[in-house]
N, C-alpha and C positions, 0 to 999 in steps of 0.2 A: 621273352627277356632277351636285350642286347648283349654283346660278348663282354663290353666293360657298365656292370652296375654301376657305377659312381657317374656323374653331370661329370662336363670336358672338365668344369672348374677346380671340381673336387679333387679329379682324378690329378688335376696340372698342382691343385696344392698337397696333396700326398705325394708325388713325385718331389716334389720342394722341400718338405716335411723329413726326407727320409733321404735324401740326397746328398746332405753332407756327412762329413768326419762325424756329426753328431746329429742325432733322432732329436728333431722338436717332438715332443712328447704333446705340449698342450697343443699344437697346430692340428693333429692329429687324434685327439680328446674332441675339437672341434666340427673335425671332420665324419668320426663316429658320432656327435649329434646329429651333426645336419642328417647323412643319410637315416637315422634312426626316426628323426622327424620329417623322413620323403616317405618312408615306409608307412609311418603312421596315417599322413596323409593319405596315402596310396589304397590304405588299407580303409579309413572313414569315406572316399571317394568313389568304392564297390570292387575297389581291387581284389581275389581273389586270395584267403589266405596260404592258398597253397602254391602260388608263384612268390607271393611276398616273404615266405620261408627262406625258399632257397634263393629271393634274392639278396634277402641277409646273411646266409650263407655265402652266397657272394664276394659281397662286399666285405668277411672277412677273411673271406680266401684272399682276396685281392693283397687289400692292407698288411696282412702277418707275411704271405710271400716276398713282400716289399721288406718290409722291416727286416724279414731272416733273413733276404738276401746280404741288405745292408749290412748287418751283425756278423753275418757268417761267411762273408763272401773274403774269400784267400784265405778263413780263419776254422771251417768248420764244413765234414765232407758228411753231417750227420744227414740222415731222413728227416722229415717233420711231415707228419702223418693224424690226419683226421680222424677221428674217432668217433664212436655212440651215432647220438644225434649230428652231431656237426656234420659224421662223416655219412648220414643220410641225407645231410643237404636240409634236413629239418634243424633249423634256428629260430625262435619264436622271439620277439624282441627282446626278452631277457633270459633266455637259453644259457645256460654255463656252453664253454667252448672247449671241448675234449680231443688234448692234443695224446701225442705218442712222439718222445723221441727216440732214434736206433740211433748210439755216436759210434766211430767207425774205434773200436780196437785201441785203446792208449789216446785217444784222441782228451784235447783240451776241453777241461768243463766249463771256463770260464766265459767264453760265446753263447752257450744254451743260457748258465744262469742269468748272464745280462738278458738274455733274450725275454726268458720268463718273467724276471723283474720288471722289464719295461709294460709288457701286456699287464699286469699289475700293478701299473703305475696309471697306465690307461685308464681303469677303471674297468676293466672287464674281466667277466667272472671265469677263469681258468681253471681246468681241471686240466694236470698235466702227469706225463708219468716218464720218466728219462728210463728205457731198460735197452742192455744190449739184444741181439737177435735170439738166440737163445734161453735168455731169461724172459721174453715172452711169451717162448712157447711153453717153459715149464711154470712161468703164474695162467698163461691159460689154461694146461691140464690140470692145474691145481684147483682152477677157479671158474667157475663156470659164467659166471658175471666177464672177466676178462676176456674170456672167450668167445661170446659173445658182443663187444667191445672191438676183438680184434675184427673179428668178420663181415663189423661194419665199420668198413677204412677206405681213407682215400690218399694217396699222394699227394701233401701241396708243395713239396719241395724235396732233393736232395735223389738219388741213388732208387733207381728203377727194379735194377735186378735186386737189390733188399728190399725192396714193397714186393716184388715178385715171389721173390722166394718166402717172405713173409705169409702170401695170399698159400701156395703151398703146402706151407708146413701146417696154417693155422685148417686148414681143409681136411688134411689128411685124415683117412678113419682110425688114426691109429692114437687121434686128440678128439675127444667127445664125439664115437661114434652117434651113429643118427639116434639108436635105441636109448642107449645113455643120456646121450644129450636133449629127448624129449622127458625121458623121467626125471631129470634136471629142473625144465625149465617147467614142468608142470607143478614139479616141487615148490618151486621158487614162486611160482604161480601163486598157488594155496597160503603159502606163509603171506605174502603179501596182502590179498583178501582177506585172509586170517585177522593181518593188522587192520584194515579200513573196517573190523567188523564185519565183514564177509555180506553185506549187503549195498545193493547199488543205490538204495534210498536211502543213504545219512543223508539229513537235510543238507551238508554243506561239504558236500559229494569232491572228490578230489579225481579229475578229470583224465590225472596222467596214468594215476596208483590205481585206481579206484575199480570195482567193477564193471564190466563192459566201458573201460575208458581205454584209452591210448595205448598202455604198456596190454593190454590185452591182443588188440590188433598187432602191435608190433611183434610180441609172443608166436601167434599165425605165422608171421612172415620169417621171424626164427627159424622156428622147428621147420617150415618151409624147405627153408634156404639149405636148412642142412639137409634136412632127407635125399631133397633129389637137386643137392649141388652137385653131382659129380653128374647129373644128364649131358654134358658134355654142352649145352649152353652156354654162352657169353653173359657172366654176371657183374654186373653194376651195380653200387651202392646205393646209386639214385632211389631215394622210395619215396617221392612225392606226392603218392598217390597209391593208394590200396590196389587197385586195379594194374597189377603191376606184372613183370614177368615169371616171379613166384606167385603170385593169383593164378594168373594162365596156366601155371604149370598143374594147380588144383585143379579145374575146370578142365585139362586136358586126361587126367586119373585121376574124373569122377569124385574127387572129394571134394568140387565144389557146384553149384549150378552157375547157370548167367548171371539170375534172377539173384542170388547170396551174391555171387560177387559185387552188381550191382550196389547192394542194400550196403557191404563193407564200406564201400569207398563211398559212398552217400554219405554213410554214418563218420570216417573221417573226415570229411570232408567237414563237414559240421563243427565235433568238434574242436576242428582245425581253427575255426573263425571264432569258436567260443574263447579255446586259450590264447591265441591271439591277443582276443580285444580285453581279456582278463589280465593279461600280462600290460599292457597299454594303462588300461582303468587303476591297476594297482602299485605301477611303476615299480614292479619287482618281478620276482623269477614266482608269482604265486601262483600253485596248482591247485589248489580249495579254490571252491564257490562259497567263499563265505556271504554269509549274512549283507557283511556292509558294502557289498562287491555287488547284490544279486540284484539290486533296485537300478544302479547303473546300466548291465549288462541284458536287461532285461529293456529296460528305454532303446540302448543300441539296436536290438537283435526286433523294435518295436513292438513289443507288448508294453503296454500302457495299460492303468486304471480305466473301467472302465465299467456301465452298473451291473454285467454280467460279473467283473471278477475285478482281483488285485490283478496288478499285471508282473509283480514279481511268482506269483502262485502261478501262472497262464505261462510262462519264460520255462519256468523249474521244471512244470509240468512234461512240457514239449520236450525238455534235456532227458530227464527223467524214463519217456516214453522211447529215447533213442538209446541209451542207454543200457533200455531191457532185452534189447531188438541182438543191439550189437554183444552185451553177456550172454544170448543163448547160439550166437552162431559162434561166438568164442569157443562155447560148450562143446556143442556138435563136430565142430573141425578136430578138436585136441581129442574129443570122444574115439572119431575116426583116425587118429595117429595112434589111437592106444590100440584099438583092434586090429590094426597094421602092423604095430610095430613090437607090441608085447604081448597078444593075445595065440595062444600055441594053436595050430589049425585047427587042431583034433578037437579045441573046446570053442572052435568057433559054430560047431553045426550045434543047430540049435532043439535045444531037452523042451518035448513037448507039453504045454502043458494043458492046451485044451486045441479044438480047433483053428483056433485065431491067434495064438501068442505061443511063443515059448521063452528057457532063455538060451542067448548067448552069451557066453564067458563071462555068467553072472550078471547078466542087463536083458532086460526084459525087452524081447523083438517080435515085432508083428510077420507072422507066417508065410505071406501071399501081398506083397507090393501094391498093389492095388486096393486089400481090402478096406481100407477107411472109404478109400474113395466106394466101392462097392455099397459099400453099409456103414454111410457113418457113426447110426450109435456104437461100432465098436469103439470111438473118440473116448465115449465117457465109461465102457467097459474095461477101454485098458486101464483107464486109472482108478479101475475098483478090482483089478488084476492084479493091479502094485501094489493095492495096498493090504489086497489077503495074502499075498509071498513079501513076508519081510524083510526074509531072506534075500533079495532082488538089489542089486546095489545102485541101478539108476535103468537109462534106456538108452539100448543102441543109438548110436548115431544117427543111422538110417533110418532107423522108428522118427526119433526127433526130427528129422527132416518132413518124414511124412506126416505126421501132428503138424507141424508148420506150415503146410499145405492144407491140408485140410481144414485146419480149422473157417476157413473160409465160408464152406461150407456148410458152418451152423448158421441155422436162421430161423425167419418167424417158423416154418414148418416144426423144424429140427426143434427147437423149444417147446415147440405144443404137441410132439409125438409122447403118449404115454408113457413108452419103454423109454424113453428119454428123459421122461421127469421122475420115472421108479427109478432110475440107474443113479441119480443125482439124488432124490432123495434118504438113497440106500447110504448113500455115505454117511449120513447125520444119525440113521436110524443104526447106523453099526460104526458108532465112531473110535474102532479103533484104525490108529492110524488115518483121523482125521488131519492133523494140522502138515504132514507130509504131504498128503494126498492133495489136498490142496495151495500147497505153498508149489507143488510141478504141476497144478492146473493152469498157478497166476503167472508162474515161469514160464511159460509155453502158451501163454494168452487166451485157453479152452475157457476156465472161469469167466472171464472176462466177454469173452464169445455167447458164453453160455447165458449171464445174464449181463445184459447191457449196461445195468444200472454200476455194475460193480466196474466193467471198462470206465465209467467216467472219474472211478476212485484209484485207477490204477496209475501210482506216480504222481497224485495230487499232493503236494504239501499243502501244509498252514502256517504263513510266516511272521511266525512267535516264537517267545522265549519257553511256550508250553508244552508242544506238543514236537514229541524227536524223530518222528516217523511220516514218512507219508502213510497217507487213510488205509491203502491197502496193506502196505507193512504192519499198521499199529493193526487191522482187521484182525490179521490172522497172527498178530503177537496176543490177544483176546483170547483168538479160540487156543493157540495156544497154551496158554497161562491157566484157560479151564481145563485142559485134557491132562494137562501136569498132575494138578490134582489128584487125580481120578490111578496114577500112578503110585504104586507101594514104594518106590524107592524115593519118589519125593516128599512122602507124607507129612517127615520132618520137617518139611519146612511151613507148611500152616497143617497141622494136623485137624483142628477142626474144621476147615473148611474142606480140609479132603473127606473128613468123616461124614460132611455134610450134602458132598455134591453123590456123592455114592448112596444116601437114600434118598435123595426126589425123586419123584415121577415126572417120567417123558420127557429124561434130561436132553431131546433130540431140539426141546423146542426152547432150551438156554441156548444150544452152539447156533441155530439157524435164526437167534436174536442177534449176538452176537457176530455173528456176518452180518446179517442187517443195519445194526445199528446207526454206522456212520453212514450205511447206505447214500445218502443223500447229502451228506457235505460238499462245500462248492456251489451249492445252485443259493439262488436270495430265496430268502425267508430261515423259518427256523428247520433246522434237518430231523429234530426228532418226529414232528411235525410232520413234515413232507416223508421222513423215511416208511413212518406207519400207512400212507397209502404207497408207493412202493412194495414192504410186506405184503399187505394184502390181497395186491395183486399178485403176487409172487402166488400168496397161499389159495387164491382161488383158481389159478391156469394147473393148479396142482393137486388141484381138490386134496387139500388141507383141510380136516373135521374143523367145524366153525369153533368151540372149544380151544381147540389147539391153536386155530387163530388168532382168537379172543387175548390169549396168553401171550405172544409171539408180537403181538402187535403194540400188546399195553408193554410188553418191559422195551420194545426200542423206544416207544413214545418217556417212556418213564425212563430211561435208560442213566440220566445225568440225577433224576431226584434225591435218588438217597445219599450221596456223592455234598449234594446242595443243604440237605436237613443240616449230618452229619457236620459241615462245616460253616453254615452258617446262619444254622440254630440252636437255640441252648438247649441242647438234648437232655439237663439235666432237671427241666424243666414240661412235669407231666402234661401241662395243653399243648407243648410241641411235639410231646408222641402221641400222644392220641389222634391229634389232625396228620400225622403220618399215617397212623394206623387205618385212622379213617381211607385214607386214599389208596393204602395196599387191599383192606379188605379179608385177603384173601393167602393165609401161611402159606401155600404153594408159590405167589407171586412172589411172596416178601423170600424164600430161599432162594429163585432164580436172582430174584432183584440184588440181593447183598453178592450171592458167587459173581454175578455180571460185573457190578460194581467195582468190587477188589480188582477183577482181573483187566477192566478197562483202566484204571487207573495206573498199577504196574506197567501197562503197554503204552501209556502214553509217554510216560518220562522218567526212568527210572530215578532219577532225585525226590521225585515223588511223594515213593512211599518210605514211610516213616514208622517208629513204632505209636508213635500218637495218631498219626491215620489209624492204622490197624485197631488200638483200642476203640477210638471214633466209632468207627465201623461197625465195629466186636459190639459194644454199648446201646449204641442206636437198635439194631439187628436186636439182643436180648431183648431190651427194654419193649420190642414193639411186640417181639414172640410173647411176652407174656402179656400185654393187651389183649392182644390176639383172641389166647386161650379165656380171656374172661368171662363166664354167660352173659354179663350182663351189656348190655350196650356200650359202646367205647366214649362215654360222653367224660368229658373233665372231670375227675376227682375233687370237691371241696378243696382250694390250696388248706382251709384251717382246718380239716382233717388229715391232711395229708402231714403237716407240719407237726399234731398231735402226735399223729401215728411216728412220728421220725422221732419226735422229744421221748414217747414212752421204753420205744425202743433201744435206742442209746440210754437212755437213762438205767433202762434192765440190765444191759450189759454191762452199763461202769460200778452199779450197785453190786453188784455179783462179784468185781473184782475188789471188792475192798471198800468205795471212795464214798465217801458224805454225801446222802442227797441232799443237804443245806450248801454243800460246796457248790455243787452242780448247782442248783437254782438260784445261788446267789451269784456263781457265773454267767447265767443266759437268762437273770433277769434285766441285764445290760447290754443280751442280743434284739436286734430288731426282728421283726415276724421274716422281712425278706431274706436275710440268711437263713433261716430256716429250711428257708424256699428254694434255694440255690445252690445247696448242699447236702452230697446224698445222706445218709445214717453212718457210714464210714469215716468219711469225714469229718460230721458232727465228732463222733468218739475221738477221731486221730486229735482233732483242733481241742477239744477241752478237756482230756488228758492233758497232755501237754501242757498246755498252759496250768493248770492247776500242780503240775508237777512241778514249774521251773518256780527258779529263787531267782532267777536274774531277767531283768529285759536291759534290751532287747531277746526275746523268742525266738532262735535263728531252726527250726527243724527241717531234716529231710526225711520223706518216706518215699524210700527206694523200692516197694514193693507196690506201687502205686496203679490201682486200675484204670488209670487215663492214659496210661501209653508212653510214659514217660515221669522221669523224678521231678516230683513235688515237694518245692517248697514253703515250710509256714513260716508266715514273719507274723509278731505279736508284739507290737511294743506301743507307747502312750501315742499318740496321733497326733503329727505336725504336721506345718505348711511342707505340703509337696514333695509329700512323702513315699510318693508313688511313684514320681520321675526320679527321684533319688534311687530306688530298687532300682524299674527297670534299667536307669544308665549305669547302675554298679556289674549289673550281669552278662547287660551287653559288653561291657568291656572286660570281662572275665571273659568272653566268648561263647557265652551261654545264649542258645536260641528258644526264644521264649513262645509256646505256642495256645497258651490261655492264660488268663491271670482272671481272678476273684476279687475284689475289694470291698473291705467291710467297717466300718466306723460304728463302734459301741456308743451306745449312750452317755458312760464313760467316756468318755473320748480315747476309746483306745481304737491303732488300727490292725482288721487282720488281714491280713492278704494270703493270697493261696496262689502261686505259680506254678505252670507245667512248663519244663524245660526240657530240653535235649541238650549237647553236646556237638559241637560242630561235624562230627560223624556221624548225627543223627540217631544214637547211642546215649543207654538212659547213664545216670552217673551213680559208678558202683564203685570207684577206688575214695578209701576214710582220708586219706591226706589232702585228698584234691576237694573232699568237702568239708575238712578244717576250712582249707585256707578260702573257699566260697565264704562260709561261717566268718570269714576274721575280716573279710573286706567287705562285707556286707554290714558288720559290727561297728565298722570304722568309720564307713561311709554315712551309717545312719547318726551317730553320733558326733560325727566333726565332717560335714560335707566336703569336698575338696573336689570330686569328678564331676557334679554338675555344672560346673562352669566349663569342661572342657568336653567336644565337640569327638566323639569315638572316630577315632581317625582308620582308614579304611581306604581300599582302591577297589573302582567297578573291574569287573570283568570286560574284556571287549565284548560279548554279548549285552552287558547292561548298556554300555557306553551308545553301544546304536540303535538300542531298542527303548532310547532311555522317555522318548512321549513325555505328555505332561500326565501331573495327576489328576485323579481326581476324587471329589470330596463330597459326598449326598449325607441326606441324611432325613431321617422315618420316625415317624412316631412309635412306638409302644407303650399302648393306650394300655395295657393293663398292669406292667410294670411302675406307670406314669415314669417311665426314662427314653430318650431319645435315641436311635440306635445311627452312632455316624459312621460310614461304611467308609474307604480312604482304600484306593488303588491305586498303586506306583510300582517303580522299583525295586525290586530286593535288592537291600544292602546290608552289611553291619551298621549296628548305630541307627537303624534306619528308626525302630522305635525310641528310643527316645530323641533324635529329632522331632517326632510327633509327641511326644507327651510334653518337652518344651514350648513346644508350639501350643499344645493343651492347659499349659501351665501361665500362659503369658496371658493367655481367655479367658484364664480362672474358671476352667471346667471342672468337675470332679469325673473322675471316670469308677465305675462301678465293676464294669468286668469287660475284661477282653478278649476274641479270640482271633487267632493267626490262621491266615491260609496262605500256603505259599503255592501258586504254581508256575512250575521252573521258574525264571528271574523277576517272577512279579510277584506281587500279595496282593490280598484282597485280606484287608484287616477293621475287624468291626469292634466298635466300642460303643456299650452302652454309657449314655454319661447324662449327669443333668446339669444346673448351673451350683453357685455352693450353696443353695437353698435349697437345695435338692429336687428344682421344679425341671420341667423338660424344656427342653429348647427352642421354642416354637415363633423366635419372633423371627420371621423371614431376613427381616434386615439384615439382624446382629447375625445368623447363619449365614448369611453371605458374606459380611466380613472376617467369621471364623475359619469358612472355606478357603476365603482367600489368605489370608495367614497361616494358615496349613500347606496351601498348596504354594504360596511363596517357598516357606522353607524347605518343602521336598523339593523343589525343581531347581529351588537355588542350590544347596545341597547335592543334587543332582548333575553338576553341568563336567 
């Protein structure tokens, strides 16, 4: 770097701008803009971020000193000090500029106020404090953040004596001695990571505050500086590379190896580059790798779309792998400090577990430094030991280091070793502590080293609104969800599933299927089919018996099947249930598939699970159980027999309650057979009794005890044009989320419609006043429609705006029902169904049933439709026109 960071022309312009009695703020803004453009241009030309963040700091130094000299000349003897990131000379394009001003006692504050006001007028993001020397020390003593900022300070202008005194006081052992300083910074980091959900694999990670991010690296330097600061070496706040004198001291004191120091240095360099680019792309101090910025970042760093995959996913994959290593190094170094500073010497002597391992200060340690090198099998034995001793808090730092070194010895010979294979399988056959053990193995890189196919999915994201975690993190969440069902203290969360998982045979098959269910993500092709090849190879290598191999492979191949059937098929249709049962065949497979499906959905995205989906899967499971238990082969029951059975069952219950047979028959003679096919006995009973008891139409009835997982709203009234659209629009305007609908028209021209809804929080509707308001609004709109012409107002979320994409509309024929299934894939939003219904209304399409599947912030809506003559939509030309109208309405309304 040159001594003057500005060009001669800009330097001359700066001198002129501050040389007069009045500072020319407009000209300084132009200088700032020109310097920012110059730094951005240099970055795009390949200059290192390390040099450019120092260059920006130097530019700001020069400008502030000149302005300070102009405003404070002969008026102020205050000291102007750079602190925090600016104190370290680390200024990314839009980083805050943190300043400390220490005035002399009794000094006029007006020049200082004028200085700060001018900086704000220049558009600089200033963080400033004005304190006396005494106040600095007292604030630092009370607040670890203030103390840390003061450690990273540089004098820009003013008294060297005051600044030296500040440095002496803030580094004195009476203020945050090494031990308390470490504890405070460790607790601060824990709180910060908890705020970031304590996972490095959030799909919009914070490059500064997240696990393995820049703050973790700074934490190492802060703790190092505070602990070794009294070594007598001259320290400077310039920290433009991790391989600084502070980390050199860690090497000198055997806290860090040369290789680890190089890894930290390379990791920080890469994060600096990404953060620098992120600021330029976002044009602000954005620290989150938001979805909308990831494509441009990927492109900048050379990750382009190709046959092998999406560029964004490739870029984020590399990012997540970097921060995994940085997070591990951070853990190891902070653990070393904890052992050095906080563990009493008498606790450091390990308590022997066996000839290989012991417990030191509550942490697992190896007893002989070269044992992992001499016997690599001990790597896996270490994790089974960790599992067998739940009282152990973790792994000592030195042992973490040995694991990092030894993981490279896990090769083909290691994987084919029978002893190692049995140690790995033992984790699944004795699954207590399985989740924690696998998390540790993944964190230390052992799981991916032992299973190369798993290593391919470590840090692999899916660039969509459906998956909330990287594939490896999701996989471990699935296993965690399954194991949670077995723990008594969590049985109340899913009592039936907890009861089921404790009864299944061979639970190890379920856990292995969970480990492998997404193992082939990121490859070209169907990951379910490709995953079968991977898991079969694993089973063969590990000499797993054929019956177990077949069941594990079947679960991997079909892990999406149950969810697909529940959300995309009519599970009230016996034909669909029998088709699913025919695919499952065995009760043991059904039980494991049910458990795996629920665990998978709940581990994909926290917004996906609700009462409705719980009910769908539960009903599908129970109905399939019933079919599998039948003695006869699972052929489809004749629909006429099924209808007759339902009629007889409901008639018997109603007559027992005093309802006259002739009244029931009089009502039912107007119901088409399709009604009895798509409604079960409980629904038919509820509808019949409600209609016969009503004295005034429209009938609007709630069923709070629905077995469908939502609140059911029954509406019975004289049929009229566009009634379904009116009802949908009204419910959406009330903030109700419609998950399913069944639409019937009777022979005497009445409409009988059934909606399954949840509120905006995914809960059923229980409040009676709220029900009354819903009834009143629906009744009013049926009688005097006012809302249908008004679109439901909504705002897109930030994610929805970015992932808008084009909607798709497809048609397929349901020959048995003589209806057309209309499938619409689009972005979820308030008012979506209203928009769709308005389009269907304009196309004179009649809706008979609907199923709504919400997948993150996208939906897959299914409508069983006909024309107004109840005939399927089988004219390709007309269907194309309908498709275009629907897509135009959706995508126009999605801008």
